[in-house]
Steps between C-alpha positions, in 0.01 A plus 500: 500500500662817634710528183187486284319759709805728489520489117124530464509821711782637279288423189195676650707815539600499129316689228362311202800579283738347751278199549509441130878547490534244780273255321705540183822436694342197667398369159853544363691367798656150484541515881120497556344171389149627518231258385330740259563527123786745513500588132125568495516699822796703368310595183194604701685712751723650236196604297324651804811693607548638150139625509540698817874598516643722223855460636475125470364533147768737379817415695713193550448436870791378713349344812843498667475881547454625857176652380353143525651407834168386639443260214855355526468470878169315461654262244785433746250421772312268265815310413552425868153334521390149438333411170158493673552838656609646169182369336285644778657846445468467118131412535442799730687733265321381192159538669597844636595617151176366353297686766683825454472484120128437531466809724691710244277362216183586693624851571541564131 
């Protein structure tokens, strides 16, 4: 449970763009057998990130860059977890993104 709490706290410290980038990486990774429909999740997160991040819309993003260290580090931590722990983190992340996007929508 400590691993899950550690990663959840890392996610809480991320901004919405990095949370979406992390969700996209999780949806693409073959190392994370999350129980959710990966293709559908990827489409959703990709669309949302394109709406709020011009750099993502206009540039080919290489997530291996040091600029995305926190995302890569989080993915590495997720790979070390059990399948159940990975799914707990994925559920938290997906709900966190939904809440933040709703806040942004209400602010507009």
